[in-house]
VOMIKE-779497 format. One line per 2 residues: for each residue x, y, z of N, C-alpha, C. Coordinates in Angstrom, 1 decimal. Example, Ala and Ser with C-alpha at 12.3 -4.5 7.8 and 13.67 -1.06 7.14 Angstrom:
BEGIN
13.2:-5.7:7.8:12.3:-4.5:7.8:13.2:-3.3:7.8  12.8:-2.2:7.1:13.7:-1.1:7.1:12.9:0.0:7.9
END
This chain:
BEGIN
63.9:-46.9:28.0:64.3:-45.6:28.2:64.4:-44.8:26.9  63.8:-43.6:26.9:63.7:-42.8:25.6:65.1:-42.2:25.3
65.4:-42.2:24.0:66.7:-41.6:23.6:66.4:-40.4:22.7  67.2:-39.4:22.8:67.0:-38.2:22.0:67.6:-38.4:20.6
66.8:-38.3:19.6:67.4:-38.4:18.2:67.8:-37.1:17.7  68.9:-37.1:17.0:69.5:-35.9:16.4:68.9:-35.7:15.0
68.6:-34.5:14.6:68.1:-34.1:13.3:69.2:-34.3:12.3  68.9:-34.3:11.0:69.9:-34.4:9.9:70.9:-33.3:10.0
70.4:-32.0:10.3:71.2:-30.9:10.4:72.2:-31.0:11.6  71.7:-31.5:12.7:72.5:-31.7:13.9:73.6:-32.7:13.7
73.2:-33.8:12.9:74.2:-34.8:12.6:75.3:-34.3:11.7  74.9:-33.5:10.7:75.9:-32.9:9.8:76.8:-31.9:10.6
76.2:-31.2:11.6:77.0:-30.3:12.4:78.0:-31.1:13.3  77.5:-32.2:13.8:78.4:-33.0:14.6:79.5:-33.6:13.8
79.2:-34.0:12.6:80.3:-34.5:11.7:81.3:-33.5:11.4  80.8:-32.2:11.1:81.7:-31.1:10.8:82.7:-30.9:12.0
82.1:-30.9:13.2:82.9:-30.7:14.4:83.9:-31.7:14.6  83.6:-33.0:14.3:84.5:-34.1:14.4:85.7:-33.9:13.4
85.3:-33.6:12.2:86.3:-33.4:11.1:87.3:-32.2:11.5  86.7:-31.1:12.0:87.5:-29.9:12.4:88.4:-30.3:13.5
87.9:-31.1:14.5:88.7:-31.5:15.6:89.8:-32.4:15.2  89.5:-33.3:14.2:90.6:-34.2:13.7:91.7:-33.4:13.0
91.3:-32.3:12.3:92.2:-31.5:11.6:93.2:-30.8:12.6  92.6:-30.2:13.6:93.4:-29.5:14.6:94.3:-30.5:15.3
93.8:-31.7:15.7:94.6:-32.7:16.3:95.8:-33.1:15.4  95.5:-33.2:14.1:96.6:-33.6:13.2:97.7:-32.5:13.1
97.3:-31.2:13.2:98.3:-30.1:13.2:99.2:-30.2:14.4  98.6:-30.4:15.6:99.4:-30.4:16.8:100.2:-31.7:16.9
99.7:-32.8:16.3:100.4:-34.1:16.3:101.7:-34.0:15.5  101.5:-33.4:14.3:102.7:-33.2:13.4:103.7:-32.3:14.1
103.2:-31.2:14.7:104.1:-30.2:15.3:104.9:-30.9:16.5  104.2:-31.7:17.3:104.8:-32.4:18.4:105.8:-33.4:17.9
105.5:-34.1:16.9:106.4:-35.1:16.4:107.7:-34.4:15.9  107.6:-33.3:15.2:108.7:-32.5:14.7:109.6:-32.0:15.8
109.0:-31.6:16.9:109.7:-31.1:18.1:110.5:-32.2:18.7  109.9:-33.4:18.8:110.5:-34.6:19.4:111.7:-35.0:18.5
111.5:-35.0:17.2:112.6:-35.4:16.3:113.8:-34.4:16.4  113.4:-33.1:16.4:114.5:-32.1:16.5:115.2:-32.2:17.9
114.5:-32.4:19.0:115.1:-32.6:20.3:116.0:-33.8:20.4  115.6:-34.9:19.9:116.4:-36.1:19.9:117.6:-36.0:19.0
117.4:-35.4:17.8:118.5:-35.2:16.9:119.6:-34.3:17.6  119.1:-33.2:18.2:120.1:-32.3:18.9:120.8:-32.9:20.0
120.1:-33.7:20.8:120.8:-34.5:21.9:121.8:-35.4:21.4  121.4:-36.2:20.4:122.4:-37.2:19.8:123.6:-36.5:19.2
123.4:-35.4:18.5:124.5:-34.7:17.9:125.4:-34.1:18.9  124.8:-33.5:20.0:125.7:-32.9:21.0:126.5:-34.0:21.8
126.0:-35.2:21.7:126.8:-36.3:22.4:127.9:-36.9:21.6  127.9:-36.5:20.3:128.9:-37.1:19.4:129.9:-36.0:19.0
131.1:-36.2:19.4:132.2:-35.2:19.1:132.5:-35.2:17.6  132.3:-36.3:17.0:132.5:-36.4:15.5:131.5:-35.5:14.8
130.2:-35.6:15.1:129.2:-34.8:14.5:129.4:-33.3:14.8  129.7:-33.0:16.1:129.9:-31.6:16.5:131.1:-31.0:15.7
132.2:-31.7:15.6:133.3:-31.2:14.8:133.0:-31.0:13.4  132.2:-32.0:12.8:131.8:-31.9:11.4:130.9:-30.7:11.1
129.9:-30.5:12.0:129.0:-29.4:11.8:129.5:-28.0:12.1  130.1:-27.9:13.3:130.5:-26.6:13.7:132.0:-26.3:13.5
132.7:-27.3:13.1:134.2:-27.1:12.8:134.4:-26.5:11.4  133.3:-26.4:10.6:133.4:-25.9:9.3:132.3:-24.9:9.1
132.5:-23.7:8.7:131.5:-22.7:8.5:130.7:-23.1:7.2  131.4:-23.8:6.3:130.7:-24.2:5.1:129.6:-25.2:5.4
129.9:-26.2:6.3:128.9:-27.2:6.6:127.7:-26.5:7.4  128.0:-25.7:8.4:127.0:-25.1:9.2:126.1:-24.2:8.4
126.7:-23.3:7.6:125.9:-22.4:6.8:125.2:-23.1:5.7  125.7:-24.2:5.3:125.1:-25.1:4.3:123.8:-25.7:4.8
123.8:-26.1:6.1:122.6:-26.6:6.8:121.6:-25.5:7.0  122.0:-24.3:7.3:121.1:-23.2:7.4:120.4:-22.9:6.1
121.2:-22.9:5.0:120.6:-22.7:3.7:119.6:-23.8:3.4  119.9:-25.0:3.7:119.0:-26.1:3.5:117.7:-26.0:4.2
117.8:-25.5:5.5:116.6:-25.2:6.3:115.7:-24.2:5.6  116.3:-23.1:5.2:115.6:-22.0:4.5:115.0:-22.5:3.2
115.7:-23.3:2.5:115.2:-23.9:1.2:114.0:-24.8:1.4  114.1:-25.6:2.5:112.9:-26.5:2.8:111.7:-25.7:3.2
111.9:-24.6:4.0:110.7:-23.8:4.4:110.1:-23.2:3.2  111.0:-22.7:2.3:110.5:-22.0:1.0:109.8:-23.1:0.2
110.3:-24.3:0.0:109.7:-25.3:-0.8:108.3:-25.6:-0.2  108.2:-25.8:1.1:107.0:-26.2:1.7:106.0:-25.0:1.6
106.4:-23.8:1.7:105.5:-22.7:1.7:105.0:-22.4:0.3  105.9:-22.5:-0.7:105.6:-22.2:-2.1:105.0:-23.3:-2.9
105.4:-24.5:-2.6:105.1:-25.6:-3.5:104.4:-26.8:-2.9  104.0:-26.7:-1.6:103.3:-27.8:-1.0:102.0:-28.2:-1.7
101.3:-27.2:-2.2:100.1:-27.4:-2.9:100.2:-28.2:-4.2  101.5:-28.3:-4.7:101.7:-29.0:-5.9:102.2:-30.4:-5.7
102.7:-30.7:-4.5:103.2:-32.0:-4.2:102.2:-32.9:-3.4  102.5:-34.1:-3.3:101.6:-35.0:-2.5:101.8:-34.8:-1.0
100.8:-35.1:-0.3:100.9:-35.0:1.2:102.1:-35.8:1.8  102.3:-36.9:1.2:103.4:-37.8:1.7:104.8:-37.1:1.5
104.9:-36.5:0.3:106.2:-35.8:0.1:106.3:-34.6:1.0  105.2:-33.9:1.3:105.2:-32.8:2.2:105.6:-33.2:3.6
105.1:-34.4:4.0:105.5:-34.9:5.3:107.0:-35.2:5.3  107.5:-35.8:4.2:109.0:-36.1:4.2:109.8:-34.8:4.3
109.5:-33.8:3.6:110.2:-32.5:3.7:110.1:-31.9:5.1  108.9:-32.0:5.7:108.7:-31.5:7.0:109.6:-32.2:8.0
109.6:-33.5:8.0:110.5:-34.3:8.9:111.9:-34.1:8.6  112.3:-34.0:7.3:113.7:-33.7:7.0:114.1:-32.3:7.6
113.2:-31.3:7.5:113.5:-30.0:8.1:113.7:-30.1:9.6  112.9:-30.9:10.3:113.0:-31.0:11.7:114.3:-31.7:12.1
114.8:-32.6:11.3:116.1:-33.3:11.5:117.3:-32.3:11.4  117.2:-31.6:10.2:118.3:-30.6:10.0:118.3:-29.5:11.0
117.1:-29.1:11.5:117.1:-28.0:12.5:117.6:-28.6:13.8  117.4:-29.9:14.1:117.9:-30.5:15.3:119.5:-30.5:15.2
120.0:-30.7:14.0:121.5:-30.6:13.9:122.0:-29.3:14.2  121.4:-28.2:13.7:121.9:-26.9:13.9:121.7:-26.3:15.3
120.6:-26.7:16.0:120.4:-26.2:17.3:121.0:-27.0:18.4  121.7:-28.1:18.0:122.5:-28.9:19.0:123.5:-28.1:19.7
123.9:-27.0:19.2:124.9:-26.2:19.8:124.5:-25.7:21.2  123.1:-25.6:21.4:122.6:-25.1:22.7:123.1:-26.0:23.9
123.3:-27.3:23.6:123.8:-28.2:24.7:125.3:-28.0:24.9  126.0:-27.3:24.0:127.4:-27.0:24.2:127.5:-25.7:24.9
126.7:-24.7:24.6:126.8:-23.4:25.1:126.1:-23.2:26.5  124.9:-23.8:26.7:124.1:-23.6:27.9:124.1:-24.8:28.8
123.9:-24.5:30.1:123.8:-25.6:31.0:122.4:-26.3:30.8  122.5:-27.6:31.0:121.3:-28.5:30.6:120.1:-28.1:31.5
120.3:-27.8:32.7:119.2:-27.4:33.6:118.5:-26.1:33.1  119.3:-25.2:32.7:118.8:-23.9:32.1:118.0:-24.2:30.9
118.5:-25.1:30.0:117.8:-25.4:28.8:116.4:-25.9:29.1  116.3:-26.8:30.0:115.0:-27.4:30.3:114.0:-26.4:31.0
114.6:-25.5:31.8:113.7:-24.5:32.5:113.2:-23.6:31.4  114.0:-23.1:30.5:113.6:-22.2:29.5:112.6:-22.9:28.5
112.8:-24.2:28.3:111.9:-25.0:27.4:110.5:-25.0:28.0  110.4:-25.3:29.3:109.1:-25.3:29.9:108.4:-23.9:30.0
109.2:-22.9:30.2:108.7:-21.5:30.1:108.1:-21.2:28.7  108.9:-21.6:27.7:108.5:-21.4:26.3:107.2:-22.2:26.0
107.1:-23.4:26.5:106.0:-24.3:26.3:104.7:-23.6:26.9  104.9:-23.0:28.1:103.8:-22.4:28.8:103.3:-21.2:28.0
104.3:-20.4:27.6:104.0:-19.2:26.8:103.3:-19.6:25.5  103.8:-20.6:24.8:103.2:-21.0:23.6:101.8:-21.5:23.8
101.6:-22.3:24.8:100.3:-22.9:25.1:99.3:-21.8:25.4  99.7:-20.8:26.2:98.8:-19.7:26.6:98.4:-18.9:25.4
99.3:-18.6:24.5:99.0:-17.8:23.3:98.2:-18.6:22.3  98.5:-19.9:22.2:97.7:-20.8:21.3:96.3:-20.9:21.8
96.0:-21.0:23.1:94.7:-21.0:23.6:94.0:-19.7:23.3  94.7:-18.6:23.5:94.2:-17.3:23.2:93.8:-17.1:21.8
94.6:-17.6:20.9:94.3:-17.5:19.5:93.1:-18.4:19.1  92.9:-19.5:19.8:91.8:-20.4:19.5:90.5:-19.8:20.1
90.5:-19.1:21.2:89.3:-18.7:21.9:88.9:-17.3:21.6  89.8:-16.4:21.3:89.5:-15.0:21.2:88.5:-14.7:20.1
87.6:-13.7:20.3:86.7:-13.3:19.3:87.3:-12.2:18.4  88.4:-11.7:18.8:89.1:-10.6:18.1:89.7:-11.2:16.8
89.6:-10.5:15.7:90.2:-11.0:14.4:91.6:-10.5:14.4  92.5:-11.5:14.4:94.0:-11.3:14.5:94.6:-11.2:13.1
93.8:-11.2:12.0:94.4:-11.2:10.7:95.2:-9.9:10.4  94.6:-8.8:10.8:95.3:-7.5:10.5:96.6:-7.4:11.3
96.6:-7.9:12.6:97.8:-8.0:13.4:98.9:-8.9:12.8  98.4:-9.9:12.1:99.3:-10.9:11.5:100.2:-10.2:10.4
99.6:-9.2:9.7:100.3:-8.6:8.6:101.5:-7.7:9.2  101.2:-7.1:10.3:102.2:-6.3:11.0:103.3:-7.2:11.6
102.9:-8.3:12.1:103.9:-9.3:12.7:104.8:-9.8:11.6  104.2:-10.1:10.4:105.0:-10.6:9.3:106.0:-9.6:8.8
105.6:-8.3:8.8:106.6:-7.2:8.5:107.7:-7.1:9.5  107.3:-7.3:10.8:108.3:-7.3:11.8:109.3:-8.4:11.7
108.7:-9.6:11.3:109.6:-10.8:11.1:110.6:-10.5:10.0  110.2:-9.9:8.9:111.1:-9.6:7.8:112.2:-8.7:8.3
111.8:-7.7:9.1:112.8:-6.8:9.7:113.8:-7.6:10.6  113.3:-8.6:11.4:114.2:-9.4:12.2:115.2:-10.2:11.4
114.7:-10.8:10.3:115.6:-11.5:9.4:116.7:-10.7:8.9  116.3:-9.5:8.4:117.3:-8.6:7.9:118.3:-8.2:8.9
117.8:-7.8:10.1:118.7:-7.4:11.2:119.6:-8.6:11.6  119.1:-9.8:11.6:119.9:-11.0:12.0:121.0:-11.2:10.9
120.7:-11.0:9.6:121.7:-11.1:8.6:122.8:-10.1:8.7  122.4:-8.8:9.1:123.4:-7.7:9.3:124.3:-8.1:10.4
123.7:-8.6:11.5:124.5:-8.9:12.7:125.4:-10.1:12.5  125.2:-10.9:11.5:126.2:-11.9:11.1:127.6:-11.2:10.8
127.5:-10.0:10.2:128.7:-9.2:9.9:129.2:-8.4:11.1  128.2:-7.7:11.8:128.6:-6.8:12.9:129.0:-7.6:14.1
128.4:-8.7:14.4:128.6:-9.5:15.6:128.5:-8.7:16.8  127.4:-7.9:16.9:127.1:-7.1:18.0:126.3:-7.8:19.1
126.8:-7.9:20.3:126.1:-8.6:21.4:124.8:-7.8:21.8  124.9:-6.5:21.7:123.8:-5.7:22.0:122.7:-5.8:21.0
123.0:-5.8:19.7:122.0:-6.0:18.7:121.4:-7.4:18.8  122.2:-8.4:19.1:121.7:-9.8:19.2:120.7:-9.8:20.4
121.0:-9.1:21.5:120.1:-9.1:22.6:118.7:-8.5:22.2  118.8:-7.3:21.5:117.6:-6.6:21.0:116.8:-7.5:20.1
117.5:-8.2:19.2:116.8:-9.1:18.2:116.1:-10.2:18.9  116.7:-10.8:20.0:116.1:-11.8:20.7:114.9:-11.3:21.5
115.0:-10.1:22.0:113.9:-9.6:22.8:112.7:-9.3:21.9  112.9:-8.7:20.7:111.8:-8.5:19.8:111.3:-9.8:19.2
112.2:-10.8:19.0:111.7:-12.1:18.5:110.7:-12.7:19.4  110.9:-12.6:20.7:110.0:-13.2:21.7:108.6:-12.6:21.5
108.6:-11.3:21.4:107.3:-10.6:21.2:106.6:-11.0:19.8  107.4:-11.0:18.8:106.9:-11.3:17.4:106.4:-12.7:17.3
107.1:-13.7:17.8:106.7:-15.1:17.6:105.6:-15.4:18.6  105.6:-14.7:19.7:104.4:-15.0:20.7:103.2:-14.5:20.0
103.2:-13.3:19.4:102.0:-12.9:18.6:101.7:-13.7:17.5  102.7:-14.2:16.7:102.5:-15.1:15.6:101.8:-16.4:16.0
102.1:-16.9:17.2:101.5:-18.1:17.7:100.0:-18.0:17.8  99.5:-16.8:18.4:98.1:-16.6:18.4:97.5:-16.4:17.0
98.2:-15.7:16.2:97.7:-15.5:14.8:97.6:-16.8:14.0  98.7:-17.6:14.1:98.7:-18.9:13.3:97.7:-19.9:13.9
97.5:-19.8:15.2:96.5:-20.7:15.8:95.1:-20.3:15.3  94.8:-19.0:15.3:93.5:-18.6:14.9:93.3:-19.0:13.4
94.3:-18.8:12.6:94.2:-19.1:11.2:93.9:-20.6:11.0  94.6:-21.5:11.8:94.4:-22.9:11.7:92.9:-23.3:12.1
92.4:-22.6:13.1:91.0:-22.9:13.5:90.0:-22.5:12.5  90.3:-21.4:11.8:89.4:-20.9:10.7:89.5:-21.9:9.6
90.6:-22.4:9.2:90.8:-23.4:8.2:90.0:-24.7:8.6  90.1:-25.1:9.9:89.5:-26.3:10.4:88.0:-26.3:10.2
87.4:-25.1:10.2:85.9:-25.0:10.1:85.4:-25.5:8.7  86.3:-25.4:7.7:86.0:-25.8:6.4:86.7:-27.1:5.9
87.3:-27.7:6.8:88.2:-28.9:6.5:87.4:-30.1:6.2  88.0:-31.0:5.4:87.4:-32.3:5.2:88.6:-33.3:5.1
88.3:-34.5:4.6:89.4:-35.5:4.6:90.2:-35.5:3.4  90.1:-34.5:2.6:90.8:-34.4:1.3:92.3:-34.2:1.5
93.1:-34.5:0.5:94.5:-34.3:0.6:94.9:-32.8:0.7  94.0:-31.9:0.2:94.3:-30.5:0.4:94.4:-30.1:1.8
93.5:-30.6:2.6:93.5:-30.3:4.1:94.6:-31.1:4.8  95.0:-32.2:4.3:96.1:-32.9:4.9:97.4:-32.1:4.7
97.5:-31.5:3.6:98.7:-30.6:3.3:98.6:-29.3:4.1  97.4:-28.8:4.3:97.2:-27.6:5.2:97.5:-27.9:6.6
97.3:-29.1:7.1:97.7:-29.5:8.4:99.2:-29.5:8.6  99.9:-30.0:7.5:101.4:-30.0:7.6:101.9:-28.6:7.6
101.3:-27.7:6.8:101.8:-26.3:6.8:101.5:-25.6:8.1  100.3:-25.9:8.7:100.0:-25.4:10.0:101.0:-25.8:11.1
101.3:-27.1:11.0:102.3:-27.7:12.0:103.6:-27.0:11.8  104.1:-26.8:10.6:105.4:-26.1:10.3:105.4:-24.7:10.9
104.3:-24.0:10.7:104.2:-22.6:11.2:104.2:-22.5:12.7  103.5:-23.4:13.4:103.5:-23.4:14.8:104.8:-24.0:15.4
105.4:-24.9:14.7:106.7:-25.4:15.1:107.8:-24.3:15.0  107.7:-23.5:14.0:108.7:-22.4:13.9:108.4:-21.3:15.0
107.1:-21.1:15.3:106.8:-20.1:16.3:107.4:-20.6:17.7  107.2:-21.9:18.0:107.7:-22.4:19.3:109.2:-22.4:19.3
109.9:-22.9:18.3:111.3:-23.0:18.3:112.0:-21.6:18.4  111.4:-20.6:17.8:112.0:-19.2:17.8:111.7:-18.6:19.2
110.6:-18.8:19.8:110.3:-18.4:21.2:111.4:-19.0:22.1  111.5:-20.3:22.0:112.5:-21.0:22.9:113.9:-20.5:22.7
114.4:-20.4:21.5:115.8:-20.0:21.2:116.0:-18.6:21.7  115.0:-17.7:21.5:115.1:-16.3:21.8:115.2:-16.2:23.4
114.3:-16.9:24.1:114.3:-16.8:25.5:115.6:-17.4:26.1  116.1:-18.5:25.4:117.3:-19.1:25.9:118.5:-18.1:25.7
118.5:-17.4:24.6:119.6:-16.4:24.4:119.5:-15.3:25.4  118.3:-15.0:25.9:118.1:-13.9:26.8:118.4:-14.3:28.2
117.9:-15.5:28.6:117.9:-15.8:30.0:118.6:-17.1:30.3  119.1:-17.8:29.3:119.8:-19.1:29.6:121.1:-18.9:30.3
121.5:-19.8:31.1:122.7:-19.7:31.9:123.8:-20.5:31.0  124.8:-19.7:30.6:125.9:-20.3:29.8:126.9:-21.0:30.6
127.5:-22.0:30.0:128.5:-22.8:30.7:129.8:-21.9:30.9  130.4:-22.1:32.0:131.6:-21.3:32.3:132.8:-21.8:31.5
END
């Protein structure tokens, strides 16, 4: 039986496609692992009265963890290119653990059934926008700049609301956060697929996969927490 031979150019194109696919797989694998670690950490923390009292019984500890999260994101964003891929993975996993500690409060505030319903809704929204970002022919780079500006505004508003403690402002922030991070999901996905087209097996792209996983992880977590704040059923 005759077999069709591929030309050298077709073979190279096939190799590039496999490398690109491996890069995208790596991004989503790291993201999924981080989500699992955060979820298990949150569940374990919520089941331990000692940990709950330690973390939420002292503003110093809780805000210290929040500062540590911000510091790790800054370190990964600003200095990942200078460190080894292994160290980048360590900081990424450490971040997912600390984030799991801080978001464990959702199991205290919200009913467990409500948490899982909102989680699956968030997953569906994230998957839909991720597919859109991967498939759309529209260039989302310009939209990404506006979304980043909106994100800075959200961070400032959230910091202000720590002092005001306004439930109305918190609701507005959550509503806008859903829109911003849904858009960022498509933007970050498109960015990762563009990087994947030029990827290889070098350490540079291993670190790019870690950064991509962090960005998509943050998109998903913020969509989930914002939707939970808007529609989650609180314990009586």
